C-alpha positions in Angstrom: 80.7 81.3 91.0 84.2 82.8 90.5 83.1 84.5 87.2 80.1 86.0 89.0 82.3 87.5 91.6 84.7 88.9 89.1 81.8 90.3 87.1 80.5 92.1 90.2 83.9 93.6 90.9 84.3 94.7 87.3 80.8 96.3 87.3 81.7 98.1 90.6 85.0 99.4 89.3 83.5 100.4 85.9 81.9 103.4 87.6 84.8 104.1 90.0 85.8 107.4 88.2 82.2 108.7 88.6 82.3 107.6 92.3 85.5 109.5 92.8 84.1 112.7 91.3 81.0 112.3 93.5 83.3 111.9 96.6 85.1 115.1 95.7 81.9 117.0 95.5 80.5 115.4 98.7 83.8 116.2 100.6 83.8 119.8 99.5 80.2 120.2 100.5 80.9 118.8 103.9 83.9 121.0 104.4 81.8 124.1 103.3 78.6 123.5 105.2 79.7 121.3 108.1 83.3 122.4 108.8 83.1 121.0 112.3 83.3 117.5 110.9 86.7 117.7 109.2 87.9 120.0 112.0 87.1 117.4 114.7 88.5 114.5 112.7 91.7 116.5 111.9 92.5 116.7 115.6 92.9 112.9 115.7 96.5 112.5 114.5 99.9 111.0 115.3 103.0 112.9 114.1 100.9 114.7 111.5 99.2 111.6 110.2 95.4 111.5 110.4 94.2 108.5 112.4 90.8 108.3 110.6 92.7 108.3 107.2 95.1 105.7 108.5 92.1 103.4 109.5 90.6 103.9 106.0 93.9 103.1 104.4 94.0 99.9 106.5 90.6 99.0 105.0 92.1 99.6 101.5 95.4 97.6 102.1 94.2 94.7 104.3 92.6 92.7 101.5 95.8 92.7 99.5 97.9 91.8 102.5 95.7 88.7 102.9 97.1 87.5 99.6 100.7 87.8 100.7 102.3 84.4 101.2 105.7 84.6 103.0 107.0 81.9 100.7 106.3 84.2 97.8 108.1 87.1 99.6 111.2 84.9 99.9 111.1 84.2 96.1 111.2 87.9 95.2 115.1 87.8 95.3 115.0 85.4 92.4 113.6 88.1 90.1 115.1 91.4 91.3 114.6 93.3 88.0 111.3 94.7 89.2 113.0 96.2 92.2 115.8 97.7 90.1 113.2 99.3 87.8 111.4 100.8 90.8 114.6 102.1 92.5 116.1 103.6 89.3 112.9 105.4 88.2 111.9 106.6 91.7 115.3 107.9 92.8 117.4 108.6 89.7 114.7 110.0 87.4 111.5 111.0 89.1 112.7 113.9 91.4 114.7 115.5 88.5 111.9 115.3 85.9 109.5 116.7 88.5 111.8 119.7 89.1 112.3 120.2 85.3 108.7 120.0 84.3 107.5 122.1 87.2 110.1 124.8 86.6 109.3 124.9 82.9 105.6 125.5 83.6 105.8 127.8 86.6 108.7 130.1 85.4 108.1 130.0 81.6 104.8 128.8 80.3 102.7 130.2 83.2 105.0 133.3 83.7 102.2 135.7 83.0 99.8 134.1 85.5 102.1 133.2 88.4 104.4 135.7 90.1 108.1 134.6 90.6 107.8 134.4 94.4 104.8 132.1 94.1 106.4 130.1 91.4 109.4 129.4 93.7 107.2 128.0 96.5 105.0 126.0 94.1 108.2 124.5 92.7 109.3 123.6 96.3 106.0 121.8 96.9 106.2 119.8 93.7 109.8 118.8 94.4 108.7 117.5 97.8 106.1 115.4 96.1 108.7 114.2 93.5 111.2 113.1 96.1 108.6 110.9 98.0 107.4 107.8 96.1 104.1 106.3 97.3 103.9 104.2 100.5 100.2 103.4 101.0 98.1 104.1 98.0 100.2 102.0 95.7 98.6 98.9 97.3 95.3 100.2 96.0 96.6 100.6 92.5 98.3 97.2 92.7 95.1 95.6 93.7 93.1 97.2 90.9 95.7 96.0 88.4 95.9 92.5 90.0 99.5 93.0 90.9 101.6 90.5 92.7 100.9 91.2 96.4 104.2 89.8 97.7 106.3 91.6 95.2 104.5 94.9 95.8 105.1 94.7 99.5 108.9 94.3 98.9 108.9 97.2 96.4 107.2 99.4 98.9 109.3 98.3 101.9 112.6 98.9 100.1 111.5 102.3 98.9 110.6 103.2 102.4 114.1 102.4 103.5 115.6 104.5 100.6 113.4 107.5 101.6 115.0 107.5 105.0 118.4 108.1 103.4 117.7 109.9 100.1 114.8 112.3 100.7 116.6 115.1 102.5 119.7 115.2 100.2 117.6 115.2 97.0 115.4 118.0 98.3 118.4 120.1 99.5 120.1 119.6 96.1 117.1 120.5 93.9 115.9 123.5 96.0 119.1 124.7 97.6 117.2 124.7 100.9 119.8 124.2 103.6 117.4 124.0 106.5 115.2 121.1 105.3 113.9 119.4 108.4 112.1 116.2 107.8 109.7 114.9 110.5 111.3 111.5 110.9 108.5 110.5 113.3 106.1 110.9 110.3 108.3 108.7 108.2 108.7 105.9 110.8 105.1 105.9 111.9 103.9 105.9 108.3 105.9 102.8 107.6 104.5 101.1 110.7 100.9 102.2 110.0 100.8 101.6 106.3 103.0 98.6 105.8 103.9 96.8 109.0 100.5 96.7 110.8 98.3 95.7 107.8 101.0 93.2 106.6 101.1 91.6 110.0 97.3 91.5 110.2 97.0 89.9 106.8 99.6 87.3 107.5 98.2 86.4 110.9 94.7 86.2 109.4 95.9 84.0 106.6 97.7 81.6 109.0 94.6 81.3 111.3 92.0 80.8 108.6 94.1 78.3 106.6 94.7 76.4 109.8 91.0 76.3 110.8 89.3 76.0 107.4 92.0 75.0 104.9 93.8 76.6 102.0 90.9 76.0 99.5 88.4 77.8 101.7 90.8 80.7 102.2 91.5 81.2 98.5 88.0 80.5 97.1 85.8 82.0 99.8 87.4 84.0 102.6 89.5 86.4 100.4 86.5 87.3 98.3 84.6 88.6 101.2 86.8 91.7 101.0 86.7 92.2 97.2 85.1 95.6 97.4 86.7 96.8 100.6 89.7 98.5 98.8 87.5 100.6 96.6 85.1 101.5 99.5 88.0 102.5 101.6 89.4 104.7 98.8 86.1 106.5 98.3 85.7 107.2 102.0 89.3 108.4 102.2 88.6 110.9 99.3 85.6 112.3 101.1 87.6 112.9 104.2 90.6 114.5 102.3 88.5 116.8 100.3 86.4 117.8 103.3 89.6 118.8 105.1 91.0 120.7 102.0 87.8 122.6 101.1 89.1 126.1 102.0 92.2 125.6 99.9 90.3 124.3 97.0 87.7 127.1 96.9 90.1 130.0 97.6 92.6 129.1 94.8 90.7 127.6 91.9 92.8 129.0 89.1 96.2 128.2 90.6 95.0 124.7 91.5 94.4 124.1 87.8 97.8 125.5 86.9 99.7 123.4 89.4 97.7 120.3 88.4 98.9 120.5 84.8 102.7 119.8 85.4 101.8 117.3 88.1 99.6 115.4 85.7 102.3 115.4 83.0 104.9 114.2 85.5 102.6 111.3 86.7 101.9 110.0 83.2 105.6 110.4 82.2 107.0 108.5 85.2 104.4 105.7 84.8 105.3 105.4 81.2 109.0 105.2 81.8 108.7 102.5 84.5 106.0 100.5 82.7 107.8 100.5 79.3 111.1 99.7 81.0 109.4 96.8 82.8 108.2 95.6 79.4 111.6 95.9 77.8 113.3 93.8 80.6 110.5 91.2 80.2 108.8 91.5 83.6 105.4 89.9 84.0 102.4 92.3 84.1 101.7 91.7 87.8 105.1 93.1 88.6 105.3 95.7 85.8 102.0 97.4 86.7 102.8 98.1 90.4 106.3 99.2 89.3 104.8 101.9 87.2 102.2 102.8 89.9 104.6 103.2 92.8 106.7 105.8 91.0 103.7 107.7 89.5 101.9 108.1 92.8 103.3 110.1 95.7 103.8 109.8 99.5 101.6 112.9 100.0 101.4 112.5 103.8 105.2 113.1 104.0 105.2 115.9 101.3 102.4 117.8 103.0 104.0 117.4 106.5 107.4 118.7 105.3 105.9 121.6 103.3 104.0 122.8 106.4 107.1 122.4 108.6 109.2 124.4 106.2 106.8 127.0 104.8 103.7 127.0 106.9 100.2 125.7 106.8 98.8 128.4 104.4 102.0 128.6 102.2 101.9 128.2 98.4 104.3 125.2 98.9 101.7 123.4 101.1 99.0 124.3 98.5 101.1 122.6 95.8 101.4 119.4 97.8 97.7 119.5 98.5 97.0 119.7 94.7 99.2 116.6 94.4 96.5 114.8 96.4 93.7 116.3 94.3 95.2 115.2 91.0 96.6 111.9 92.0 93.5 109.8 92.3 91.8 110.6 89.0 95.1 110.4 87.0 96.0 107.1 88.7 92.6 105.6 88.0 93.2 106.4 84.3 96.6 104.7 84.5 95.0 101.7 86.1 92.8 101.4 83.0 95.8 101.8 80.7 97.7 99.0 82.6 94.7 96.7 82.6 94.0 97.3 78.9 97.7 96.6 77.9 98.1 93.4 79.9 98.4 91.5 76.7 101.7 93.2 75.9 103.4 91.2 78.6 104.4 87.5 78.7 102.4 85.3 81.0 
C-alpha cells in the first residue's frame, strides 16, 4: 500500500513543471480578462501580506508540520552543522554574490539594453531579495526533497531571527541607502503566519490523532491523507500571484527576461554552495537538501514590501522583486530534481 501511495505522489510530481507553466498562463489570463478577481483578493491583506496567499501557504506547509515531532526538534542541537551551513551561506555569502552578479549584468553585460538609472533600481530590488532568505516556500521544497521536517523548522526559525537583526544593515551597506525603512509588522506577522500558526496546528493535530488513534495510524494512514496538499497549494498560489502581477509581466517582457538571468544564476550558485558544503561536512541528505533550498529561495513577501515602501509600487525596484517571484518556482523545481537525483551522494 505504501508503494502505491508513493507511486501516486511521484506520478503527480512528474508533471509538476508543466502544471506550474499552466498556472502561470491561467494566472495571466485571469489578470488580463478578469482583473476584478485579483483586485478584490488583493484588498484582503495584513501588513502587506495577502491573506488568501497566507491561507494557501498554510495548505502547503501544514502537511510537513504534521511530521514534526518535538523530541526531534530537541535533538537538532546535537547536529548543528546544518544550521551553521545555512547561516554562513545566507548571511555571509548570498547578499554579496547577489550584489556582484546583478551589478555585473545590469551595468556591464546589459549596458546597451538597460539605462544606468534603471540598472540602479533593478540592482536595489535584487539586493532586497538577496538579503531575505526564504521563510515559507522552503517548507514546500523541503517536502519535495523529503527533508527532515524538525530540522527544517529550526533552520527557518533561526533565519527569521537573524533577518530581524541583519536585513537592514546589509541592505544599507550594499546600496548605500540611508533611509531604508523595513516594515517590521510584515516581518513579525510573516513569522507568525508562516511558521508559528502552521507549526502549532501540526503539533496539536499530531498529539490529538496519536492520542485517539495511535502512533501507527497517524504515520501509516493520517499523514498520507495530505500527500498532495503541498503541491495543490503551490499551484493555486502561483495562479493567484501571476493574476495579481499580470500588468507588470505584460508591460515589461524584455526587461523581465534580463532581470531573470542574474537571478537564476544567483539561485543556482547559492544552492550549489550550500549543497556541496553540506556534502563536505557529511550532513545527511534530509538536512543538506533543505539547507540548499532555504538559501536559494527568497522571502519575496518582505522584499516586495520594502521595495514598494522605498521606491513605490510601479518602480523598477519593485519590478525586480516581482521577477524574483516569477523565476523562483521554475528554478527551484529544477533544483528539487537535482537534489533528489543526487541523494546517493550522501551517507545514510
